C-alpha positions in Angstrom: 76.5 -36.6 -30.8 73.2 -37.1 -32.9 74.4 -37.1 -36.6 72.9 -34.1 -38.7 69.9 -35.4 -40.8 70.2 -36.7 -44.4 68.1 -34.1 -45.7 66.7 -30.5 -45.7 63.0 -29.5 -46.1 62.6 -28.4 -49.6 65.1 -31.0 -51.1 63.9 -33.0 -54.0 64.2 -36.8 -53.0 67.1 -37.4 -55.3 69.2 -34.9 -53.2 68.4 -37.2 -50.1 71.6 -38.6 -48.7 71.7 -42.5 -48.3 71.3 -44.6 -46.6 68.0 -42.8 -45.2 64.7 -43.7 -43.4 62.0 -42.2 -45.7 58.3 -42.1 -45.2 55.9 -41.7 -47.8 53.7 -39.0 -45.8 50.4 -39.8 -48.4 50.6 -43.5 -47.6 51.5 -42.9 -43.8 48.6 -40.7 -43.5 46.2 -43.1 -45.0 47.4 -45.9 -42.8 46.9 -43.6 -39.8 43.3 -42.9 -40.9 42.5 -46.3 -41.9 42.7 -48.1 -38.5 40.3 -46.0 -36.7 37.9 -46.4 -39.7 38.1 -50.0 -39.5 37.4 -50.3 -35.8 34.8 -47.7 -35.5 31.9 -48.6 -33.9 33.5 -52.0 -32.3 33.7 -50.6 -28.7 37.3 -51.0 -28.5 39.9 -48.3 -28.2 43.2 -47.7 -30.1 46.5 -47.7 -28.1 49.2 -47.9 -30.6 52.6 -49.5 -30.1 55.2 -46.7 -30.2 58.1 -49.5 -30.3 57.6 -49.3 -33.8 58.4 -45.8 -34.6 60.1 -44.6 -31.4 59.1 -41.1 -32.1 56.7 -38.8 -30.0 55.8 -36.6 -33.2 54.3 -39.8 -34.7 52.5 -40.8 -31.4 50.8 -37.4 -31.0 49.5 -37.9 -34.6 47.9 -41.0 -33.5 46.2 -39.5 -30.6 45.1 -36.8 -33.1 43.3 -39.4 -34.8 41.5 -40.9 -31.5 44.2 -43.3 -29.7 44.0 -43.0 -26.0 47.7 -43.3 -25.6 50.4 -45.2 -26.6 52.2 -48.6 -25.6 55.9 -48.8 -25.3 58.4 -52.0 -24.2 61.0 -50.0 -22.2 61.3 -47.2 -19.5 63.6 -45.1 -21.9 60.8 -45.5 -24.4 58.2 -44.3 -21.9 60.4 -41.4 -21.2 60.8 -40.2 -24.6 57.1 -40.5 -25.1 56.2 -38.5 -21.8 58.8 -35.8 -22.3 57.6 -35.5 -26.1 54.2 -34.6 -24.9 52.1 -38.1 -24.8 50.1 -38.1 -21.4 49.2 -41.9 -21.2 51.7 -44.6 -21.6 51.7 -48.3 -21.0 54.8 -50.2 -20.8 53.5 -53.8 -22.0 56.5 -55.2 -20.4 57.9 -56.5 -16.9 60.1 -53.8 -15.5 62.8 -55.2 -13.4 65.6 -53.5 -11.2 65.7 -50.7 -8.6 67.1 -48.3 -11.3 64.3 -48.8 -13.8 61.5 -48.8 -11.2 62.6 -45.3 -9.8 62.5 -44.0 -13.2 59.1 -45.3 -14.1 57.7 -43.9 -10.7 59.2 -40.7 -11.5 57.3 -40.6 -14.8 54.0 -41.4 -12.9 54.3 -37.8 -11.6 54.2 -36.2 -15.2 51.8 -38.7 -17.2 49.3 -41.7 -16.7 51.7 -44.6 -16.6 50.8 -48.3 -16.6 53.2 -51.4 -16.3 52.8 -54.9 -16.6 53.7 -58.1 -14.1 53.5 -62.0 -14.3 55.2 -62.9 -11.0 54.4 -62.0 -7.3 58.0 -60.9 -6.6 57.6 -58.2 -9.4 54.3 -56.9 -8.1 56.4 -56.8 -4.3 59.0 -54.6 -6.1 56.5 -52.5 -7.8 54.4 -51.7 -4.5 57.7 -50.7 -2.8 59.0 -48.3 -5.6 55.4 -47.0 -5.9 55.3 -46.1 -2.1 58.8 -44.7 -1.9 57.7 -42.2 -4.8 54.4 -41.5 -3.3 52.3 -42.8 -6.4 49.7 -45.2 -7.1 50.9 -47.4 -10.1 48.2 -48.9 -12.4 49.4 -52.5 -13.0 48.2 -55.1 -15.8 48.7 -58.8 -14.9 50.1 -60.3 -18.3 48.6 -63.5 -19.4 50.2 -66.0 -21.7 48.1 -66.2 -24.8 50.1 -68.9 -26.2 53.1 -67.1 -27.6 54.9 -68.8 -24.5 57.1 -65.5 -23.6 56.3 -63.5 -20.8 52.8 -64.1 -19.1 51.4 -66.0 -16.1 49.0 -68.8 -16.9 45.3 -68.0 -17.5 42.9 -68.6 -15.0 43.6 -69.2 -11.2 47.7 -68.2 -11.7 46.5 -64.7 -13.1 43.8 -64.5 -10.3 46.1 -64.6 -7.7 48.5 -62.1 -9.1 45.2 -59.8 -9.7 44.2 -59.9 -6.0 47.8 -59.3 -5.1 47.9 -56.1 -7.1 44.5 -55.3 -5.9 45.5 -55.8 -2.0 48.6 -53.5 -2.7 48.0 -49.9 -1.2 50.2 -48.2 -3.8 49.2 -50.3 -6.8 46.0 -50.5 -8.7 44.5 -53.4 -10.8 44.1 -52.0 -14.3 43.4 -55.2 -16.1 45.0 -58.2 -18.7 47.9 -57.6 -20.9 46.8 -60.2 -23.5 48.8 -60.0 -26.6 49.6 -63.0 -28.8 52.6 -61.8 -30.7 53.5 -65.0 -32.6 50.0 -65.1 -34.0 50.5 -61.8 -36.0 52.7 -63.4 -38.7 50.7 -66.6 -39.3 50.4 -66.2 -43.0 46.9 -67.7 -43.6 43.7 -65.7 -42.3 42.2 -69.0 -40.8 45.5 -69.8 -39.0 45.4 -66.5 -37.4 41.8 -66.7 -36.6 42.3 -70.1 -34.8 45.0 -68.8 -32.7 43.4 -65.5 -31.7 40.0 -67.5 -30.6 42.1 -69.5 -28.2 43.6 -66.1 -27.2 39.8 -64.7 -26.9 38.8 -67.8 -24.9 41.7 -67.5 -22.5 41.3 -63.6 -21.8 37.8 -63.9 -21.4 37.5 -66.6 -19.2 40.2 -65.3 -17.0 38.4 -61.7 -16.9 35.4 -63.6 -15.7 37.0 -65.4 -13.0 38.7 -62.2 -11.7 35.4 -60.3 -11.7 33.6 -63.2 -9.9 36.1 -62.8 -7.1 35.0 -59.3 -6.6 37.8 -57.5 -8.5 37.1 -55.1 -11.4 38.8 -55.9 -14.5 38.0 -53.0 -17.0 40.6 -53.4 -19.4 41.9 -56.4 -21.9 44.6 -54.9 -23.9 46.4 -56.6 -26.7 46.0 -57.6 -30.6 48.4 -56.1 -33.3 48.4 -55.4 -37.1 48.0 -59.0 -38.2 45.1 -59.7 -36.0 43.2 -56.6 -35.0 40.1 -57.1 -36.7 39.8 -60.6 -34.7 40.0 -58.9 -31.1 38.2 -56.0 -32.3 35.1 -58.0 -32.9 35.6 -60.3 -29.9 33.6 -58.3 -27.3 36.4 -59.3 -25.0 39.3 -57.0 -25.6 38.8 -53.3 -25.0 42.0 -52.1 -26.3 44.1 -52.8 -29.7 47.8 -52.3 -29.3 48.7 -52.3 -33.1 51.9 -50.9 -34.0 53.4 -51.6 -37.7 50.2 -50.8 -39.2 51.5 -47.2 -40.1 54.6 -48.3 -41.8 53.9 -51.9 -42.9 57.0 -54.1 -43.9 57.8 -56.9 -46.1 57.0 -59.6 -43.5 53.6 -58.1 -42.8 53.1 -57.9 -46.5 53.2 -61.6 -46.7 50.1 -62.2 -44.6 47.0 -63.2 -46.4 43.5 -61.5 -46.3 40.3 -63.7 -45.8 40.1 -64.0 -49.7 43.7 -65.8 -49.7 45.3 -62.5 -51.4 48.1 -60.7 -50.0 46.9 -58.1 -47.2 45.4 -54.9 -48.5 44.6 -53.6 -44.9 47.6 -51.1 -45.0 50.1 -50.0 -47.5 54.1 -49.6 -47.1 55.1 -46.1 -46.4 58.4 -46.6 -44.6 61.7 -47.2 -46.8 65.2 -47.2 -46.7 66.7 -44.9 -49.5 69.6 -46.4 -51.0 72.2 -45.6 -53.6 73.6 -48.1 -56.2 77.3 -47.8 -55.5 78.7 -50.5 -57.9 77.3 -52.2 -60.9 80.3 -55.0 -61.3 78.2 -57.1 -63.9 74.8 -56.8 -65.9 73.5 -59.3 -63.0 74.7 -57.8 -59.8 74.3 -54.1 -58.5 75.4 -53.0 -55.1 73.8 -50.7 -52.7 74.9 -48.7 -49.9 72.5 -50.4 -47.3 73.7 -53.3 -45.7 73.6 -54.9 -42.2 73.8 -51.5 -40.5 70.9 -50.0 -42.5 68.5 -52.6 -42.5 67.2 -55.6 -40.0 67.3 -58.9 -41.3 65.7 -61.1 -38.6 62.4 -61.2 -40.9 64.3 -61.5 -44.0 65.6 -59.3 -46.8 64.3 -56.0 -47.9 61.9 -56.0 -51.0 63.0 -53.7 -53.9 60.2 -51.4 -54.4 61.4 -49.5 -57.4 62.7 -52.1 -59.7 60.8 -55.4 -60.3 64.0 -56.8 -62.1 66.0 -56.7 -58.9 66.1 -58.7 -55.9 67.9 -58.0 -52.7 70.1 -61.2 -52.4 72.7 -60.9 -49.6 74.1 -58.1 -47.1 77.2 -57.2 -45.6 78.2 -54.5 -43.0 77.9 -51.6 -45.4 76.7 -53.2 -48.9 73.7 -54.8 -50.1 73.9 -57.2 -53.0 71.0 -57.2 -55.6 70.6 -60.1 -58.2 69.2 -58.2 -61.4 67.5 -60.1 -63.9 65.8 -59.4 -67.2 66.1 -56.0 -68.9 66.2 -53.1 -66.7 67.1 -49.0 -67.8 68.0 -48.3 -64.1 70.6 -49.2 -61.3 73.4 -47.4 -62.9 75.9 -46.2 -60.6 74.4 -43.5 -58.6 70.7 -44.6 -58.9 68.8 -44.6 -56.0 66.1 -46.9 -55.0 63.6 -47.6 -51.9 63.8 -50.7 -49.9 61.0 -52.1 -48.0 62.3 -53.7 -44.6 61.6 -57.0 -43.7 61.0 -55.7 -40.0 60.3 -52.0 -39.5 60.9 -52.1 -35.9 64.5 -53.1 -35.4 65.1 -51.1 -38.6 63.8 -47.6 -37.4 66.2 -48.3 -34.6 69.4 -47.9 -36.6 68.2 -44.2 -37.5 68.1 -40.9 -36.0 66.0 -39.2 -38.3 62.8 -40.1 -40.3 62.7 -38.1 -43.6 59.1 -37.2 -44.6 58.5 -37.1 -48.4 55.6 -35.6 -50.2 55.6 -36.7 -53.8 59.1 -35.9 -54.7 59.8 -33.1 -52.3 61.1 -33.3 -48.6 58.3 -32.1 -46.5 59.3 -33.2 -42.6 62.3 -34.4 -40.7 61.4 -36.0 -37.4 63.8 -37.0 -34.6 63.5 -40.8 -33.6 63.7 -39.8 -30.1 63.9 -43.1 -28.6 66.3 -44.7 -30.7 68.4 -47.0 -28.9 66.2 -46.6 -25.8 67.0 -50.3 -24.5 66.8 -49.9 -20.8 
């Protein structure tokens, strides 16, 4: 059973129950618009990563602003997007297992699907599943850009897989998946620039090798919120897969712009709305948002409303704030906004977004792909 939303349209923000996942719609819409504006005229397309928001309502807003489609990581996310009206979905991951492959191929009858591979055995399995379903599946060869996660090595190993895909009657070689995830959170601009320069060189030389072998390589897709300007200017990448730009989180907020200042590319729009439930001492406040309300893999949240408070420690249902200096807030019953350390896994803890315009609830959107881990 899906829990009831924590709010109703027309409520004031103070009436929204907690913990809740709220979106500042004005900031969110500025972020939505800012990315297309910043890449205009660069000759690259935007394919945002829906693993960030897991919500077809948001995906369709991105498409309305020029995105060609979205990316996802799991078949369940692809199902949520396609059944929610998204017509072009790239699974930027390797899909293994008969059940998953059958579900993926079934979606190919409803929308344009793509999937990644980094191994000959995966390609054989994709070819068999596509033949069984009577579809032709676009396949992107994933190349290791330096993150040392998935991905075949650039150059000849990638060419061999591209040739295998191109020779499979029920597969179509669609291009290269060339995402350097670990570069996204290198804090200094020069660090990120150097890491992405290496990725650009690997992707570009691999594409040239494939095309010299007579195989068209129309797409090189990758990039993220922390590095998109570098890939957009590369002349190699044709698609950008930014995801977190719509929300921003505390971790991305620690990245630095070329001038050494904290990034100003986008602004926080996603918050966990929490209530002060206890105030045992003047130095300590307890809120009702702990480990079950926030992801901590990228550190604790930032307290947005009260500069005198720092989120210090979490347990299952409680968050401990350290309070220093004078404050006329944080009494029992007060509510505050917390900027998550990492937006993607925080979103996956909730069933609903509560969209706020000013101090009023304007929208309630289901997080359709919440928990879609397979």
